[in-house]
N, C-alpha and C positions, 0 to 999 in steps of 0.2 A: 255300529251306530255311533257316530261322533257326538260327544257331549255338546250341548248348545244352550245350556241354561244361562240366561242373562243375569249376571250378578248385580251390575249397576247400570244406571241409565246415564247417557251423556248429559252434561250440564246444559241448561237452556236459560235464556233470559227470563226475567220475571214476567209472570202472566197477569195482566191487569184484571181480567175477568175472574180468574181464580182468587185474586186478592180481594176483589169486591165481595164475592160470595163468602170467603173466609171471614171478612170483616163483619158481614151481616150475621153469620153464624155465631161469632164470638159475642156480638152485641145481644143476640137473643139469650145467651147464657148469662151475660153480665147484668142485664137490665133487671131481672127479678131479684138478683142478689143485692143490687143497689136499692131496690124497693124495700126489701127486708130490712136493710140497714137503716133506711129512712124511717120505717115504722118503729124500729127499736129505739131510734133516737127521738121519738115523739112527734115526728113530722107525718101526721096521718091525714092531713087535709087533702082533698082530691086535687086541688090546684098544685100543691107542692109535689104530690106523687106524679102528676102529669109532667111537671118540669123535670123531675128526676129521670123519668122514663125517656123523655125526649132528649135530654142532654146525654144520658148514657148511651142511647142508641146511636146518636150522631158521633160522639167522640170515639166510642169503641169501634164502630164501623170504619171510621176514617183511619184510626191507628192500625187496625187489623189489615186493612187494605194496603196501607203504605208498607207495613212490615213484611207482608207476604209478597207483594209485588217486587220488592227490592231483593228478596232472597232467591237468587237464581237456582232453578232446578228443584226447589222444595216440593213442587207439585209432583214431579216425576219420581222423586225419591219416596214420597209418601205412597204413590201409586204402586211402587215396586214391592211393598210389604203388606202383610195382612193388617197392619195398623191403620190402613186407610178406612177401615170400618169403625174404628173407635169413635170418630166424631158423630156417628149415627147412634152408637150405643150409649155413650156417656150421658147424654141429656135425660135418659130414663130416670136417673137419680133426681134430677130437678123436677120431673113430672111427679114422682112419688113424694118428694118433699112438699111440693105445692099442694097436692091432694091431702096429705096428712096435716097440713097447717091451715087449711081453709077456715076452720072455725076460729082459730086464734089470730090469724093475720088478715083475713078478709081479702081485699083487693090484691095484696102482695102475693098471697097464696094462689089466687086465681091467675095472676100474671105468670107465676112460676109454672103452673100446670100447662097453660096454653103455649107460653113461649117455649117451654121444654118440648112440647109436642112438635111445634114448628121447627125447633132446632134438631130434633131427631130426623125429620124429613130432609132438612137442608144438609144435615151431616152425611146422610147416605148419598145425597146428590154430590157432595164434595168427594166422597169415596169414588163414585163413578167418574167424576171429572179427573181425579188424580190418576185413576187406572188408565183412562184414555190418554192422558198426557204422557204417562210412562210408555204406553204402547207406541205412541208417535215418536218419542225420543229414542226408544230402543231399536226401532226399525228404520230410522232416518239414514238414508244412504245405502241400505241393504237391498241387493237385487233379489226380486221374488223368483222362486222356482216355478210357481204356478198360481193363478188366481181363478176362482170359480164361485158361482152362486148356487146354493142348494139348500133344501130343507130336509126334513125327515121323510122317510117313506110313508105312504098314506096310512097303512095299518098302524104303524107306530104313532103317527100323529093322532089318529082317532083314540088310541089308548091314553095318551097323555092328556088329551082334551077331556076325556071322561073323568080321569083322576082330578084334574083341575076343577071341573064342574062340581064334583063332590066337595072339594075343599072350599070353593066359593060359597056353595049353598050352606055348609056348616058354619062358616064365619058370619054369613049374613044372618042366619038364624040366631047365632050367639049374640050378635049386636042387637037384634030385636028383643031377645030375651033379657039382655042387660038393660034396655030401656024400660021394659015392662016391670022388671023387678028392682029397678033403681040400683043396679050393681055396676058401678063405674069401672071396676077392674075388668068385668066381662066385656063392656063396650070398648074399652081401650085395647084389650087383647084382640078382639075381633077386628078393630080398625088396623092393627099392626099386621095381622095375618092375612087380611083380605088382599092387599097388594101382592103378597107372595103367591097367592093363587093366580093372580093375573100374570105374573112373571112366568109361573110354571106353564100356564096355558099357551104362552108364546114360545115355549122352548123348541117346538118343532117347526117354527116358521122359517121361511127362506132367509138366509143371511149370506153375505159375501165373505169368503175366506181367502187369505193370502198365505201360502206356505213359503218359507225362506229358511236361511241358515239359522235364524234365531228362534224359530218356532212357527206356530200357526196363529195368525192374527185373525180375529173375528171382527168384522166391520158392520156396524149398524148405523142407521141414519144420524144418530146423535152421540154415539159412543163407539169406542174401539177397545179391544181386549187382546192381550198377547198371552198365548199358552206356550211356554218353552217345551222343547221336545221331551225333556225329562218328565213332563207331566203325563206322558203316554207310555204304555207298556207294549204297544204294538198295534197292528191293524188287521182287519178281516174284511174280505169282500164276499158278500152274500148275494143271493139272487136279486135283491132289490136295493142294496146300499153298500157303500164303503163305510166301515165302522172304525173309528179310532177309540181304542180302549183306554180308560182312565181308572186307576184304582180308587175305590171308595167315592167315585164321582159318576155322574151321568155321562155315558159315552157320547162321542160325537157321531152323528149319523148323516151321511150324505146320500140322498136318494139318487140312484143311477139315472132315473128318468129326468132329473133336473140338470144333469151334467152333459155338456156338449161333447166332451171326450173323456169318458170314464177311465179309459186305459192310460191317458196322459196324466190324469190326476193320481191314479194308483202308482204310476212310475215315480212321480214327484214325491209322494208320501213314502213309497218303498225305499227311496234313497236315504231316508232319515230314520225309518222305523222298520222293524222286522215283522213279517207276517205271523199272526198268532195261530 
């Protein structure tokens, strides 16, 4: 099996959309800090704080956009590493800071809490955008071995839906319990875990895959993801699916019923992977 791990992505010109989203993300982080600084400086009037918020949002968004848009390939380089998820994780510190300082700082703490929450969401969006741009850059000009659309077999899909349903029910109950007992941490944890249940519920849905020399690319309506061949340990063909095995990760399952030519797909995958 020839190694095909993609070490680096080709350079690309600056991405204006990625720059705008990055600028907004940085502004969401910087604005509460500017508000904290204004409060500590004695500028606690609502009009003054409004001006600080407006100016910081505008200036930081613009600077972040310009800096990122001018940096060729920064989006693809971020998408090639696990660091792409740091923008979604880092704002949790701002959320905790805002919650802990609500009594002492008032509106500044409130800004930190809510802006931190929005920054977490936008940070994960940035991670997905970066991962997509890496996949696009790494597969540019690469000839595909095969392309097909498939989901999980029906039995496996029902099992994953059952697990996702339990997770969604537990997180919904946790959110309601947090509201009833006024436990903000429980509400926050439930809001963070609830989308994970939705993502898990869609794991078995049909997606388009492209196998090539660089790996298996997964294409969705608004995102793309590249899995190098080194991510897989082999493949198995069962009575209802072709399964790509991944250590410590959920295996890929392609329902035979969804494939126009299962034998052609197996030949393309078998050229890169060994049967398990």
